[in-house]
C-alpha positions in Angstrom: 43.6 116.9 129.7 46.1 115.7 128.2 45.3 113.8 124.8 47.0 110.9 123.2 47.3 109.2 119.6 47.6 106.1 118.9 48.2 105.5 115.5 49.5 101.8 115.6 47.6 98.4 116.5 48.8 98.2 120.3 46.7 95.9 122.5 44.3 97.3 125.0 45.7 95.9 128.0 49.1 97.6 126.8 47.8 101.1 126.9 44.9 100.3 129.9 46.9 102.8 132.3 46.5 105.9 129.7 43.0 105.2 129.4 42.5 104.9 133.1 44.3 107.8 133.4 41.4 111.0 134.8 44.0 113.6 132.9 44.4 112.0 129.8 42.3 111.5 126.9 42.9 108.0 124.3 42.1 108.6 120.2 43.4 105.0 118.7 43.3 105.3 115.1 46.0 102.8 113.3 46.4 102.6 109.8 46.3 107.3 108.8 48.4 107.9 106.3 51.2 110.9 106.7 48.8 113.9 105.4 46.0 112.5 107.7 48.1 112.4 110.7 49.5 116.0 109.5 45.8 117.2 109.8 44.9 115.9 113.4 48.6 116.0 114.8 48.1 119.4 116.3 45.9 118.7 118.9 47.9 115.9 120.7 50.2 116.1 123.4 51.6 112.5 123.0 51.5 110.2 120.2 52.1 106.2 120.4 53.2 104.0 117.5 55.2 100.2 116.7 56.6 100.1 113.4 53.9 100.8 110.8 53.7 104.9 111.2 56.6 106.3 110.3 56.8 110.0 112.0 58.4 112.5 109.8 59.8 115.6 110.4 56.6 117.0 108.4 54.4 115.3 111.3 56.7 116.4 114.1 56.1 120.7 112.7 52.3 119.6 112.8 52.6 118.7 116.5 52.1 122.6 117.9 51.7 120.5 121.1 53.5 117.1 121.1 55.4 116.5 124.0 56.7 112.9 123.2 56.4 110.3 120.9 56.4 106.7 122.3 57.8 103.7 120.5 56.3 100.3 122.0 59.0 98.5 121.3 63.1 98.6 120.9 63.7 100.3 117.5 63.1 103.6 116.7 63.7 103.8 112.9 60.4 105.1 111.8 60.9 108.0 114.2 63.4 111.2 113.0 65.4 111.7 116.0 66.6 115.1 114.8 63.9 116.6 114.2 62.5 115.6 117.6 65.1 116.7 119.5 65.6 120.5 117.2 61.4 120.9 118.4 62.4 119.7 122.0 60.1 116.2 121.8 61.2 113.5 123.6 61.1 110.1 122.1 61.1 107.2 124.1 61.1 103.2 123.5 60.9 100.2 125.7 64.3 98.1 125.8 63.6 95.8 128.1 60.5 94.6 127.5 61.4 91.2 125.3 64.0 90.7 128.4 62.8 87.3 129.5 60.7 86.6 126.4 64.3 86.0 124.8 65.8 84.9 127.5 62.6 81.9 127.5 63.1 81.4 123.7 66.8 80.9 124.5 66.1 77.9 127.0 63.4 76.6 125.0 65.8 76.1 121.6 68.5 74.9 124.3 66.1 72.1 125.3 65.0 71.4 122.3 68.9 71.0 120.8 69.9 68.8 124.3 67.1 66.4 123.7 66.4 66.3 119.5 62.7 67.6 120.0 61.8 68.9 116.8 63.9 65.9 114.7 62.0 63.3 117.3 58.5 64.7 116.7 58.9 64.7 113.1 59.5 61.4 112.8 56.7 60.4 114.9 54.3 62.3 113.8 55.4 60.2 110.5 54.6 57.4 111.8 58.2 56.5 113.4 58.3 54.9 116.5 62.0 55.7 117.2 63.8 56.3 120.4 67.2 54.9 120.1 68.0 57.5 117.2 67.2 60.6 119.7 69.7 60.3 122.7 69.7 63.4 124.5 71.9 64.9 127.3 71.0 66.6 131.0 72.0 70.0 131.1 72.9 69.8 134.9 76.3 69.3 135.7 77.0 70.8 132.0 78.9 74.2 131.7 77.2 77.0 129.8 79.1 79.8 128.1 77.5 82.7 127.6 79.0 85.6 125.4 77.2 88.8 126.3 76.3 89.8 129.8 73.9 92.4 129.7 69.9 92.3 130.2 69.1 89.1 128.3 72.6 86.7 129.2 72.0 87.5 132.5 69.3 86.5 133.1 69.9 83.1 131.2 72.3 83.0 133.4 70.3 82.9 136.3 67.4 80.4 134.8 71.0 78.2 134.3 71.9 77.8 137.5 68.5 76.7 138.3 69.2 73.7 136.3 72.3 73.1 137.8 74.8 74.0 135.4 78.1 75.9 135.9 78.6 79.4 134.1 81.2 80.6 132.2 80.0 84.5 131.3 82.5 87.0 128.6 81.1 90.7 128.4 83.5 93.5 127.3 82.0 95.4 130.4 81.9 92.8 133.2 84.3 92.8 136.1 85.3 90.4 138.7 82.9 91.8 141.2 80.0 91.8 139.3 81.1 88.4 137.9 80.9 87.4 141.9 77.6 88.9 142.5 76.1 87.1 139.8 77.3 84.1 140.8 79.3 83.1 137.4 82.9 82.7 136.6 84.2 85.3 134.7 85.8 84.3 131.1 87.6 85.2 127.9 85.9 84.0 124.4 88.7 81.5 124.2 88.3 79.8 127.7 84.3 79.4 126.7 85.4 78.1 123.5 88.0 75.5 124.8 85.6 74.2 128.2 81.6 74.9 127.7 79.5 72.2 127.0 76.7 74.6 125.6 77.7 78.5 124.2 74.8 80.8 124.0 75.2 84.3 122.2 73.5 87.7 123.8 75.9 90.2 122.4 74.9 93.0 119.7 76.2 92.8 116.2 79.2 95.0 115.6 82.2 95.2 113.5 83.9 93.4 116.9 81.4 90.5 117.0 80.8 90.1 113.6 82.0 86.0 112.7 83.3 86.3 116.7 82.6 82.1 116.6 84.4 81.4 113.2 86.6 78.8 112.1 89.5 79.3 114.2 87.4 79.0 117.3 86.0 75.7 116.0 89.3 74.3 115.2 89.9 74.7 119.0 86.3 74.2 120.2 85.7 71.5 123.1 84.0 68.2 121.0 80.2 68.0 121.8 79.4 71.6 122.1 75.9 72.8 121.4 75.4 76.0 120.2 72.9 78.5 120.6 71.6 82.0 119.3 68.9 84.3 119.9 70.5 87.8 119.5 71.5 88.3 116.0 72.6 86.3 112.7 76.2 87.0 112.0 77.6 86.5 115.1 78.5 83.4 114.9 79.9 82.4 111.5 77.1 80.1 109.5 79.7 78.4 107.0 82.0 77.4 109.5 79.1 76.1 111.8 78.1 73.6 109.3 81.6 72.4 108.7 82.2 72.0 112.3 79.2 69.8 113.4 79.9 67.9 109.8 83.3 67.1 111.3 81.7 65.8 114.7 83.1 69.3 116.7 79.7 70.6 117.0 77.1 68.2 118.5 74.1 70.4 117.2 73.0 74.3 117.1 69.6 76.1 117.4 69.1 79.2 115.4 66.5 82.2 115.6 68.4 84.4 113.6 70.2 84.4 110.5 72.9 86.5 108.5 70.3 87.2 105.9 66.6 87.3 107.2 64.6 85.6 105.5 67.5 83.1 104.5 67.4 81.5 101.2 65.5 78.2 100.1 69.0 76.8 100.0 70.6 77.8 103.2 72.2 74.7 105.0 70.9 75.6 108.2 67.1 74.5 107.0 67.6 70.9 105.8 70.7 70.2 108.5 69.5 67.2 110.7 71.4 68.5 113.6 70.5 72.1 113.7 67.2 73.7 114.7 65.9 76.8 113.6 63.0 79.3 114.1 62.0 82.5 112.1 63.4 85.4 114.8 60.7 84.6 117.8 62.5 85.8 120.3 60.1 88.8 120.9 57.2 87.2 119.5 54.8 86.7 122.7 51.7 88.1 124.1 53.4 89.1 127.1 56.4 90.7 125.4 54.4 92.7 122.7 52.2 94.2 126.0 55.3 94.5 128.6 56.4 96.9 125.8 53.1 99.1 125.2 52.7 99.4 129.3 56.5 100.0 129.6 56.2 102.9 127.1 52.6 104.2 128.1 53.8 104.6 131.9 57.3 106.7 130.8 54.7 108.9 128.3 52.3 109.4 131.4 55.5 110.6 133.2 56.9 113.1 130.8 53.0 114.4 130.6 53.0 115.4 134.6 56.4 116.6 134.6 57.9 113.8 136.2 61.1 111.5 136.0 61.1 109.2 133.0 63.8 106.8 131.7 64.5 104.9 128.3 64.6 108.2 126.2 66.6 107.8 122.8 67.1 111.4 121.7 69.0 114.4 123.1 67.1 116.9 125.5 67.0 120.7 124.7 70.7 122.2 125.2 70.2 126.0 125.7 71.5 127.7 122.1 74.5 129.4 123.7 76.1 126.2 125.1 75.0 124.2 122.1 76.9 126.6 119.7 80.0 125.9 121.7 79.8 122.2 122.0 78.7 121.1 118.6 81.3 121.6 116.9 83.3 119.4 119.3 80.3 116.0 119.4 81.4 114.3 116.6 85.2 114.7 117.8 84.0 113.5 121.2 82.4 110.0 119.9 85.2 109.8 117.7 88.1 110.1 120.2 85.6 107.1 123.1 85.4 105.1 119.9 89.1 105.0 119.0 90.3 104.9 122.8 88.0 101.9 123.0 89.7 100.0 120.3 92.7 99.9 121.4 92.0 99.2 124.8 92.2 95.6 126.7 90.2 94.5 129.2 86.8 94.9 131.0 86.6 98.8 130.8 86.4 100.2 134.7 86.5 103.8 134.5 86.6 106.6 131.5 88.0 110.0 132.6 87.5 113.0 130.4 89.5 115.9 131.0 88.5 119.6 129.3 90.9 121.9 128.9 91.1 125.2 127.5 88.0 127.6 126.6 86.0 124.2 127.4 86.6 124.3 131.1 84.8 127.2 131.3 81.0 125.6 130.4 78.9 122.8 131.2 80.7 119.8 129.1 78.2 117.4 130.4 76.5 116.8 126.9 80.0 116.8 125.4 80.9 114.0 127.7 77.6 112.1 126.8 79.0 111.9 123.2 82.5 110.9 124.5 80.8 108.2 126.4 78.7 106.6 123.4 81.6 106.0 121.5 83.3 104.0 124.1 79.9 101.8 124.9 79.1 101.9 121.0 82.5 99.6 120.0 81.1 97.3 122.2 77.2 97.7 122.3 76.5 98.6 119.3 75.6 102.1 118.1 72.0 101.1 117.8 71.9 100.1 120.9 73.7 103.3 122.4 72.7 107.0 122.5 73.4 110.1 123.8 70.6 110.1 125.8 71.1 106.4 127.6 74.8 106.4 127.2 75.2 107.5 131.1 73.0 105.4 132.3 74.6 102.5 130.3 77.8 102.9 131.9 76.1 103.2 135.3 74.5 100.2 135.1 77.6 98.8 133.8 79.3 99.8 137.2 81.3 102.1 135.2 83.0 104.7 136.9 82.7 108.2 135.0 85.0 111.3 136.0 85.3 114.3 134.7 88.0 116.9 135.2 88.9 120.6 133.6 91.7 123.0 133.8 92.6 126.4 132.2 95.5 125.6 130.7 95.6 123.7 127.3 99.3 123.7 126.1 99.6 124.4 122.7 95.8 124.6 121.7 92.9 126.6 122.2 91.1 123.5 123.6 91.8 120.1 123.9 90.1 117.4 124.8 91.3 113.9 126.6 90.1 110.6 127.3 91.4 108.1 129.2 90.1 104.4 129.8 91.1 102.2 132.3 90.7 98.6 132.7 92.8 96.2 134.4 95.1 95.3 132.4 96.5 99.1 131.5 95.2 102.6 130.6 95.0 104.3 127.8 94.8 107.4 126.5 93.8 109.5 123.2 93.8 113.5 123.0 92.2 115.6 120.1 91.4 119.4 119.4 89.3 121.0 116.3 92.2 123.2 114.9 91.1 126.3 112.4 91.1 125.6 108.8 92.1 121.9 109.3 88.9 120.7 111.1 89.6 117.4 114.1 92.9 115.9 115.1 94.3 113.4 117.5 97.1 115.0 118.7 98.1 112.1 121.2 97.9 108.9 122.0 99.3 108.0 125.4 102.4 109.4 125.6 103.1 110.1 122.1 102.1 113.4 120.3 100.5 112.9 116.8 98.9 115.3 114.5 95.8 112.2 112.8 92.6 112.9 111.4 90.0 110.7 113.0 88.4 109.2 110.0 87.9 106.2 107.6 90.6 103.3 108.6 93.5 103.6 110.6 96.0 101.4 111.6 97.8 101.6 115.2 101.3 100.3 115.2 103.8 100.2 118.5 107.5 99.4 117.5 110.4 100.0 118.6 112.3 103.3 116.7 114.7 101.2 114.6 116.0 101.6 110.7 113.9 99.5 108.3 110.5 99.3 110.4 108.5 101.7 108.1 110.0 100.1 104.9 109.2 96.8 106.1 105.4 97.8 107.2 104.9 99.6 104.2 106.2 96.6 101.9 104.1 94.0 103.7 100.8 95.9 103.3 101.9 97.2 99.2 102.1 93.2 99.0 98.8 92.5 100.6 97.2 95.3 98.1 96.4 97.5 101.1 97.1 101.3 100.5 98.7 103.7 102.4 97.1 107.2 102.5 99.2 108.7 105.2 101.6 108.0 107.6 102.3 109.7 111.3 105.3 108.5 113.4 105.4 109.3 116.5 108.3 108.9 119.6 110.0 110.8 122.0 113.3 109.5 122.2 115.5 107.9 119.1 115.6 104.1 119.5 112.9 103.7 121.9 109.5 102.9 122.3 107.3 104.3 119.1 103.9 104.3 117.3 103.1 104.3 113.8 99.8 105.3 112.7 98.2 104.6 109.5 95.6 105.7 107.0 94.4 103.0 105.0 92.1 102.6 102.1 90.5 99.7 103.4 90.3 97.5 106.0 93.5 95.7 106.3 91.7 92.4 108.2 93.2 89.6 111.0 95.4 88.1 109.1 97.5 91.0 107.7 97.5 92.5 111.3 98.6 89.0 112.5 101.5 89.4 109.5 102.3 92.8 111.0 102.8 91.4 114.8 105.6 89.0 113.2 107.7 92.0 111.6 111.0 92.2 113.8 110.5 95.1 116.3 107.3 95.4 116.0 105.0 94.7 119.2 101.5 95.0 118.1 99.1 96.3 115.3 95.6 97.3 115.9 92.9 97.9 113.3 91.1 101.3 113.8 87.2 102.1 112.0 86.2 105.6 112.6 82.8 107.5 111.0 
């Protein structure tokens, strides 16, 4: 018999399949302290938690028989993943359990903002019969812009089509082929902003998506836009939105999330007559709470029975001899993936990883997972991607992953080369570990460089002409951006070249625009690596 401990309140229906299993015994003991868990966990094969129980290294050390920790939800902040990995304990979550619930809440908010339902309700129960003040609009024949075509965004698009809406979808991994299958028009953020009647966001919050809808977007937005955010606070600039509503650009907004939660009492959303708010209810349904428990319970059964399973969020055990060879390259690989993702334009179609030198002689699949994680994390957020699910996430987004190996590595013992191909371009970066110096990026596209991949970087492409370095330095200095290091790569004097600057702080979009306006300078991209 397998023994399963449930240490947080989880619905009986959610764990019913565990209770019904003839080879499983389930104990429900919510509210245990760490000491109490340590004293009993040694007899259990699996542990199920929500957010209350903190699964510490001490608990896992005491869990001599523990094979799996299941989190009935998405976030795993309360579980020490590194300690679990070291002990070979699998950690799983339920990333799909709230998809439909959040999708339906998005539609509830969309209908509410289209028909002024909360405002009309308040007036009616207040004793005022007022039909004239609440003239709404239909969804039929309107254009809906969906920013983020992942699980939730795709479900929203399906339902919007049933309402007779035209769908414009944006996603950094969306290809024309996938858009055609979904029956939507693939669009840029700018195209959605200029043409949509309704807009809903379903992207993670990353440095790339923070304030992706801000003052510049509102300035060119189609008048009468209605905006819904049931994803993450911060994707839309809240203060800029209020200004756009007051200026008559945006007709209304409905938000389930805030940049800071809970919002302060004086937050402008809370008393604005054209903004509807709810307290982060996207996943708050009976079904969602049950679904996440059902999903996790099913995977726990598979793991206990040594059957194929999904939704693991930590790294499976790797043989010690292989781990010792690959471990030094994990950080480099993830940074190379992140770097090439940050400099590449267009929807990613293919990731090619080439291993040269001694790395060509070993199984590099674990290292490839880190590289793919680096690519995907730039667009999806580090909280959504890990080294276990990175390959799966790439597969469901129709990304082709190619691994190549070569014994020859030019001047390096080992060389890792990552190329990213989109419909617009192909970009290449390469890196290695130098004894005594650590991680190094040694190639960007066709140019040789020697760059430490960390901190804030600016990558500039320019024509190799006298004075360009001085003009760049002067401009950054005038904007209080200090240059720590500078690398210039070129192939021919007077031809195309690149400049890689390490700076002490983020430069920001305004400074990048100033840089690209300089004579002989073509592009400037900001890169952040940690």
